[in-house]
C-alpha positions in Angstrom: 26.9 5.6 7.2 26.4 3.6 10.4 26.9 5.6 13.6 27.2 3.2 16.5 27.1 6.2 19.0 23.8 7.4 17.6 20.6 7.1 19.6 19.0 5.8 16.4 19.1 1.9 16.3 21.6 0.5 13.9 19.0 -1.6 12.1 17.0 1.6 11.4 20.0 3.4 10.1 20.6 0.6 7.6 17.0 0.7 6.6 17.1 4.4 5.9 20.4 4.0 4.0 19.0 1.4 1.7 15.8 3.4 1.1 17.9 6.4 0.2 19.9 4.4 -2.3 16.6 3.2 -3.9 15.2 6.7 -4.0 18.4 8.1 -5.6 18.4 5.4 -8.2 21.7 3.9 -7.0 19.8 0.6 -6.4 17.3 -0.2 -9.1 14.4 -2.7 -9.3 15.8 -6.2 -9.6 19.2 -5.4 -8.2 20.5 -7.8 -5.5 21.7 -6.3 -2.3 24.6 -7.7 -0.2 24.0 -10.7 2.0 23.4 -10.5 5.7 26.9 -11.8 6.3 28.5 -9.2 4.0 26.6 -6.3 5.7 27.6 -7.7 9.1 31.3 -7.8 8.2 31.2 -4.4 6.5 29.6 -2.6 9.5 31.0 -4.8 12.3 27.5 -5.6 13.7 25.6 -8.8 14.3 23.8 -10.6 11.6 20.7 -10.4 13.8 20.8 -6.6 13.6 21.1 -6.8 9.8 18.4 -9.4 9.5 16.0 -7.1 11.4 16.6 -4.3 8.9 16.1 -6.6 5.9 12.9 -8.1 7.3 11.5 -4.7 7.9 12.3 -3.6 4.3 10.7 -6.8 3.0 7.6 -6.1 5.0 7.5 -2.6 3.7 7.9 -4.0 0.2 11.1 -2.2 -0.6 12.8 -5.7 -1.0 11.8 -9.2 -1.8 13.6 -12.5 -1.2 14.1 -15.4 -3.6 15.0 -18.6 -1.8 18.5 -19.9 -2.6 19.3 -16.7 -4.5 19.2 -13.6 -2.4 17.4 -10.4 -1.6 16.4 -8.0 -4.4 15.0 -4.5 -4.8 11.2 -4.5 -5.4 9.6 -2.9 -8.4 7.9 0.2 -7.3 4.1 0.0 -7.6 2.3 2.4 -9.8 -0.3 4.5 -8.0 -3.6 5.4 -9.6 -6.3 7.6 -8.0 -9.8 6.2 -7.9 -11.1 9.8 -8.3 -11.5 11.0 -11.9 -12.3 9.0 -15.0 -9.2 8.5 -17.2 -8.1 5.9 -19.7 -5.0 3.8 -19.1 -3.2 5.7 -21.9 -4.1 9.0 -20.3 -3.0 7.9 -16.9 0.4 6.6 -18.1 0.9 9.8 -20.1 0.4 11.9 -17.0 3.2 10.0 -15.4 5.6 10.6 -18.3 5.5 6.8 -19.0 5.1 5.1 -22.3 1.8 3.3 -22.5 1.1 0.6 -25.0 -1.4 -2.2 -25.7 -1.2 -5.6 -27.2 -4.4 -6.6 -28.8 -5.4 -10.2 -28.1 -8.7 -10.3 -29.9 -11.3 -7.9 -31.5 -14.7 -9.2 -32.5 -18.4 -8.6 -32.4 -20.4 -11.0 -30.2 -24.0 -11.3 -29.2 -24.7 -10.0 -25.7 -25.8 -12.5 -23.1 -28.5 -11.5 -20.7 -26.2 -10.2 -18.0 -24.1 -8.1 -20.4 -27.3 -6.8 -22.2 -28.7 -5.7 -18.9 -25.4 -3.9 -18.0 -25.3 -2.1 -21.3 -29.0 -1.4 -21.5 -29.5 -3.2 -24.8 -31.5 -6.1 -26.0 -30.2 -9.6 -25.4 -28.2 -10.9 -28.3 -27.6 -7.4 -29.5 -24.2 -6.7 -31.2 -21.3 -5.9 -28.8 -17.6 -5.3 -29.5 -15.5 -7.5 -27.3 -11.9 -6.2 -27.1 -9.2 -8.0 -25.2 -6.0 -6.2 -24.6 -2.8 -6.4 -22.5 -2.0 -3.0 -21.1 1.7 -2.2 -20.8 3.7 0.5 -19.1 7.2 0.8 -20.4 6.7 -2.5 -22.1 5.8 -4.3 -18.8 2.4 -6.0 -18.7 0.2 -4.3 -16.1 -3.3 -5.4 -16.8 -5.5 -7.7 -18.9 -8.4 -5.7 -20.0 -11.7 -7.0 -21.5 -13.9 -4.2 -22.9 -17.5 -4.6 -24.1 -19.1 -1.8 -26.1 -22.5 -1.7 -27.7 -21.9 -1.7 -31.5 -25.1 0.3 -32.0 -24.0 3.1 -29.6 -20.4 3.4 -30.6 -20.0 2.9 -34.3 -17.1 2.3 -36.6 -14.6 0.7 -34.3 -11.7 -1.1 -35.9 -8.6 -3.0 -34.7 -6.5 0.0 -35.6 -8.6 2.4 -33.5 -8.8 0.2 -30.4 -5.0 -0.1 -30.4 -4.8 3.6 -29.8 -6.7 5.6 -27.2 -10.3 4.5 -27.3 -11.6 7.4 -25.3 -9.9 9.9 -27.5 -11.6 8.3 -30.6 -15.0 8.4 -28.9 -14.7 12.0 -27.8 -12.8 13.6 -30.7 -14.1 11.6 -33.7 -17.6 10.6 -32.6 -18.1 13.8 -30.6 -19.6 11.9 -27.7 -18.9 13.2 -24.2 -17.8 10.6 -21.7 -19.2 11.7 -18.3 -18.8 9.2 -15.5 -18.1 5.7 -14.5 -18.8 3.3 -11.6 -16.1 0.9 -10.5 -16.2 -2.3 -8.4 -12.9 -3.6 -7.0 -12.2 -7.0 -5.5 -9.2 -9.1 -4.8 -9.2 -12.5 -6.5 -6.7 -15.2 -7.6 -5.5 -15.3 -11.2 -7.0 -17.6 -13.7 -5.1 -19.4 -16.5 -5.6 -16.6 -19.0 -4.2 -14.0 -16.6 -1.2 -16.2 -15.8 -0.4 -16.5 -19.5 -0.8 -12.8 -20.4 0.5 -11.0 -17.3 3.5 -13.3 -16.7 2.6 -14.0 -13.1 2.7 -17.2 -11.1 -0.3 -19.4 -10.5 -2.3 -18.5 -7.4 -1.1 -14.9 -7.5 -3.5 -12.3 -6.2 -4.8 -9.7 -8.7 -7.2 -6.7 -8.4 -10.2 -7.3 -10.5 -11.9 -4.1 -11.5 -15.3 -3.9 -13.3 -16.3 -0.5 -14.6 -19.4 0.7 -16.3 -19.0 4.0 -18.2 -21.7 6.4 -19.3 -22.0 9.3 -21.7 -23.2 12.8 -20.8 -26.9 11.8 -21.6 -26.6 9.0 -19.1 -26.3 6.2 -21.7 -24.0 3.4 -20.6 -21.7 2.6 -23.5 -19.1 0.2 -22.1 -18.4 -2.4 -19.5 -14.7 -3.0 -18.7 -13.3 -5.9 -16.7 -9.6 -5.3 -15.9 -7.3 -7.6 -14.1 -4.4 -5.6 -12.6 -1.2 -7.1 -11.2 -1.3 -6.6 -7.5 2.5 -6.7 -7.4 2.8 -3.7 -9.7 -0.3 -1.5 -9.1 -2.1 0.1 -6.2 -5.1 2.4 -6.0 -5.4 5.6 -4.0 -8.4 7.6 -2.9 -8.8 10.8 -0.8 -11.5 10.7 1.8 -13.3 13.7 3.3 -15.1 13.4 6.6 -18.8 14.2 6.2 
């Protein structure tokens, strides 16, 4: 695997070898790799050379280190395009992954002035507040807080919101979901997110707020989602204008 006569630096050869093992599934997320000393003895090269390869892979987020324990394979981040309006369930299904939700709470609350303005309803009007943990392959990915006007979308129940909400709105209520506007910012987790997403205190998350409207332009929901920054990344294609 290591060719000392090659023009390719040895540290780079080792990087590519480890990447290949990850891509082939020979090394899986959470697996511990050999120590610098073990690699150095195996390939008869200096620990400094091995260290350079490991540091590069850590910086590229293929690996992560745990002090006093070792170096491990990083979980691959899920990618989601910022183009197109899909639900979490639809997005996971398109990847061939099992999506699930854990309902934390479901209740009707009076809209405060800010929420009423966002939804285009009267202050204190009835709003469904739905809090869910979004999971992919049973791993918590996001804490989602959804606010929907109870007068615009009728008949929601705990059973319905634990399935695909968008599917219910379009197929059962025959309302066409047209577009959404998203705001994304990086923040630190709060105590609720630490509890439900199983992340350490002071971890970064991606906070995404979306307002979604129907075909007639009526805004029917406001969604505030806290995505784990260590498990998720967002992609967008840009065209020069």
